[in-house]
C-alpha positions as semicolon CSV with decimal commas, in nm:
position;residue;x (nm);y (nm);z (nm)
1;M;-4,896;-5,873;0,222
2;I;-4,862;-5,505;0,310
3;L;-4,527;-5,356;0,411
4;T;-4,517;-5,019;0,591
5;C;-4,203;-4,808;0,605
6;P;-4,105;-4,748;0,970
7;E;-3,964;-4,401;0,880
8;C;-4,226;-4,233;0,658
9;A;-4,522;-4,476;0,706
10;T;-4,558;-4,537;0,331
11;S;-4,739;-4,870;0,261
12;Y;-4,655;-5,113;-0,022
13;F;-4,838;-5,425;-0,152
14;V;-4,585;-5,710;-0,190
15;D;-4,640;-6,068;-0,300
16;D;-4,596;-6,308;-0,007
17;S;-4,373;-6,535;-0,212
18;R;-4,109;-6,261;-0,240
19;I;-4,053;-6,251;0,139
20;A;-3,870;-6,557;0,266
21;G;-3,929;-6,700;0,609
22;A;-3,595;-6,572;0,739
23;G;-3,688;-6,221;0,622
24;R;-3,555;-5,993;0,351
25;T;-3,403;-5,646;0,346
26;V;-3,625;-5,398;0,163
27;K;-3,585;-5,030;0,077
28;C;-3,847;-4,756;0,078
29;S;-3,860;-4,581;-0,258
30;N;-4,009;-4,270;-0,093
31;C;-3,748;-4,189;0,178
32;G;-3,478;-4,445;0,111
33;A;-3,504;-4,616;0,452
34;R;-3,402;-4,983;0,476
35;W;-3,544;-5,249;0,713
36;T;-3,587;-5,625;0,734
37;A;-3,931;-5,743;0,627
38;R;-4,063;-6,082;0,749
39;P;-4,378;-6,280;0,660
40;E;-4,686;-6,210;0,862
41;G;-4,685;-6,404;1,188
42;A;-4,310;-6,478;1,173
43;E;-4,119;-6,407;1,490
44;A;-3,810;-6,194;1,492
45;P;-3,492;-6,397;1,534
46;A;-3,348;-6,410;1,880
47;P;-3,058;-6,172;1,935
48;P;-2,717;-6,335;1,944
49;P;-2,588;-6,426;2,289
50;P;-2,362;-6,162;2,444
51;K;-1,993;-6,214;2,415
52;P;-1,820;-6,327;2,732
53;A;-1,643;-6,050;2,919
54;P;-1,264;-6,062;2,884
55;A;-1,075;-6,203;3,174
56;P;-0,934;-5,935;3,404
57;L;-0,562;-5,868;3,381
58;P;-0,355;-5,992;3,669
59;T;-0,298;-5,728;3,934
60;P;0,072;-5,652;3,981
61;P;0,204;-5,723;4,328
62;V;0,208;-5,431;4,568
63;I;0,551;-5,342;4,698
64;D;0,549;-5,161;5,028
65;E;0,835;-4,920;4,965
66;I;0,881;-4,553;5,046
67;V;1,136;-4,345;4,856
68;F;1,253;-4,019;5,013
69;E;1,375;-3,747;4,773
70;P;1,495;-3,395;4,851
71;P;1,239;-3,122;4,772
72;P;1,305;-2,927;4,448
73;A;1,472;-2,592;4,485
74;P;1,224;-2,305;4,449
75;V;1,253;-2,115;4,123
76;S;1,196;-1,742;4,134
77;R;0,966;-1,643;3,850
78;K;1,069;-1,282;3,886
79;S;1,432;-1,368;3,817
80;E;1,327;-1,554;3,500
81;R;1,107;-1,275;3,367
82;R;1,332;-0,981;3,446
83;P;1,605;-1,055;3,186
84;A;1,347;-1,122;2,912
85;A;1,149;-0,810;2,999
86;A;1,469;-0,605;3,015
87;R;1,582;-0,732;2,676
88;E;1,241;-0,657;2,524
89;A;1,237;-0,306;2,671
90;N;1,591;-0,238;2,548
91;G;1,497;-0,360;2,201
92;K;1,195;-0,128;2,189
93;V;1,408;0,166;2,303
94;L;1,664;0,098;2,030
95;V;1,394;0,070;1,763
96;W;1,225;0,393;1,871
97;G;1,559;0,570;1,895
98;A;1,662;0,462;1,545
99;S;1,323;0,562;1,406
100;A;1,346;0,904;1,568
101;V;1,694;0,959;1,423
102;V;1,573;0,864;1,074
103;I;1,268;1,092;1,099
104;V;1,476;1,387;1,224
105;A;1,729;1,336;0,945
106;L;1,452;1,316;0,685
107;I;1,286;1,635;0,810
108;A;1,618;1,816;0,817
109;G;1,690;1,704;0,462
110;L;1,351;1,824;0,341
111;I;1,415;2,163;0,499
112;V;1,776;2,207;0,387
113;F;1,718;2,079;0,033
114;R;1,369;2,223;-0,012
115;A;1,474;2,405;-0,328
116;Q;1,569;2,073;-0,490
117;V;1,247;1,914;-0,363
118;V;1,040;2,192;-0,521
119;D;1,227;2,146;-0,850
120;L;1,126;1,778;-0,851
121;L;0,776;1,833;-0,707
122;P;0,651;2,185;-0,780
123;A;0,329;2,119;-0,588
124;S;0,530;2,097;-0,265
125;Q;0,607;2,469;-0,281
126;K;0,264;2,553;-0,141
127;A;0,315;2,305;0,146
128;Y;0,646;2,468;0,237
129;A;0,476;2,807;0,229
130;G;0,207;2,682;0,467
131;L;0,481;2,580;0,713
132;G;0,640;2,925;0,699
133;L;0,929;2,805;0,482
134;P;0,853;2,945;0,137
135;V;1,111;2,848;-0,122
136;S;1,007;3,131;-0,348
137;A;0,777;3,429;-0,316
138;L;0,563;3,296;-0,604
139;T;0,370;2,972;-0,648
140;I;0,220;2,829;-0,966
141;E;-0,143;2,732;-0,914
142;K;-0,451;2,609;-1,105
143;V;-0,268;2,493;-1,418
144;H;-0,510;2,387;-1,693
145;A;-0,445;2,266;-2,048
146;E;-0,699;2,257;-2,329
147;P;-0,643;2,155;-2,694
148;A;-0,783;2,384;-2,963
149;F;-0,722;2,505;-3,320
150;Q;-0,575;2,836;-3,418
151;G;-0,557;2,933;-3,783
152;G;-0,632;2,575;-3,882
153;R;-0,338;2,440;-3,680
154;P;-0,367;2,238;-3,356
155;V;-0,256;2,423;-3,046
156;L;-0,244;2,352;-2,673
157;S;-0,353;2,639;-2,450
158;V;-0,200;2,627;-2,100
159;T;-0,343;2,864;-1,838
160;G;-0,281;2,918;-1,468
161;Q;-0,196;3,179;-1,209
162;L;0,101;3,306;-1,008
163;H;0,033;3,377;-0,641
164;N;0,263;3,596;-0,432
165;L;0,286;3,451;-0,080
166;R;0,492;3,727;0,079
167;D;0,414;4,069;0,221
168;D;0,619;4,253;-0,040
169;A;0,618;4,263;-0,419
170;A;0,798;3,993;-0,617
171;Q;0,937;3,969;-0,969
172;A;0,795;3,688;-1,181
173;P;1,060;3,489;-1,369
174;A;1,005;3,321;-1,703
175;L;0,781;3,014;-1,713
176;R;0,884;2,684;-1,871
177;V;0,606;2,458;-2,003
178;S;0,723;2,098;-2,052
179;L;0,511;1,839;-2,234
180;L;0,587;1,491;-2,094
181;D;0,545;1,142;-2,235
182;R;0,431;0,835;-2,041
183;L;0,777;0,793;-1,889
184;G;0,782;1,152;-1,764
185;K;1,040;1,267;-2,017
186;P;0,989;1,604;-2,186
187;V;0,908;1,580;-2,557
188;A;0,853;1,954;-2,612
189;T;0,920;2,269;-2,410
190;K;0,841;2,637;-2,436
191;V;0,971;2,928;-2,230
192;A;0,744;3,231;-2,192
193;R;0,845;3,559;-2,028
194;P;0,574;3,773;-1,863
195;I;0,509;4,122;-1,996
196;D;0,457;4,264;-1,647
197;T;0,698;4,092;-1,410
198;A;0,589;4,274;-1,092
199;V;0,346;4,083;-0,869
200;P;0,219;4,284;-0,568
201;A;0,211;4,139;-0,218
202;H;-0,045;3,857;-0,182
203;A;-0,169;3,929;-0,536
204;T;-0,241;3,692;-0,824
205;R;-0,130;3,719;-1,186
206;Y;-0,283;3,500;-1,456
207;F;-0,090;3,357;-1,749
208;A;-0,183;3,191;-2,080
209;I;0,075;3,013;-2,296
210;T;-0,002;2,861;-2,637
211;L;0,201;2,576;-2,787
212;V;0,154;2,530;-3,162
213;D;0,159;2,181;-3,314
214;P;0,205;1,988;-2,984
215;P;0,333;1,628;-3,019
216;A;0,072;1,355;-3,027
217;A;0,239;1,140;-2,757
218;I;0,161;1,376;-2,467
219;H;0,070;1,216;-2,136
220;D;0,118;1,506;-1,895
221;L;0,260;1,856;-1,869
222;Q;0,460;2,052;-1,614
223;V;0,488;2,426;-1,556
224;T;0,796;2,546;-1,366
225;F;0,997;2,862;-1,321
226;E;1,285;2,902;-1,563
227;P;1,606;2,916;-1,356
228;A;1,792;3,242;-1,375
229;A;2,083;3,240;-1,618
230;K;2,421;3,248;-1,452
231;P;2,628;3,556;-1,535
232;A;2,906;3,489;-1,779
233;A;3,253;3,483;-1,632
234;A;3,458;3,793;-1,702
235;P;3,747;3,731;-1,936
236;A;4,086;3,708;-1,772
237;P;4,304;4,020;-1,821
238;A;4,570;3,982;-2,085
239;A;4,921;3,947;-1,956
240;A;5,127;4,262;-1,995
241;A;5,377;4,234;-2,278
242;K;5,738;4,239;-2,169
243;P;5,942;4,526;-2,318
244;Q;6,171;4,413;-2,595
245;P;6,531;4,536;-2,593
246;A;6,601;4,802;-2,849
247;A;6,779;4,685;-3,158
248;K;7,134;4,813;-3,191
């Protein structure tokens, strides 16, 4: 007999003896569909009789009763939302107020202690100058370091420029070059004093400093102004000697 797949219409030749009279479940090897194959001329089995419908549940008795209840008191939605909205607004005002106080205090600290800020971050000196608050008349700009050899010895050449930001001449102090390790700690320093200390108004002076035999563990460098030495305290005047009585 010939079996045809109802899904993909693939036909198969099957021996009649392999299909029993009651039918047999077969599977299509092409699409995997399964169906019940029956011998030729066999009628499909009658569907099972439907199950009887379940008996309806008994209807509860109807009680003719009316219950009167007082109407619920109206709730004002405005009165519920006002306290929450007021609390939220007050919280926002407190947060903004505290933030404003912190920002004002931070700005005031940056202005009052700008000299200390420039000592820690020399690059901030130019930012202060742009705001009209120059910490010093001079700024250190365009610092560049390049390793080289001089007389067969390794050297580190540090170059840059001093820029006068003011409308009058300024005196250039000594420059301190600090070689830093990975932790930012200085491993070698050199102080260089300029030959010509006068820098005209809005002029630029270039500098070149050479460090001989720099350490190998150099991660960064920093060029800053050498702070002015404090004048030594004058010695205290000697106490006047008391006159001794004449010997008799």
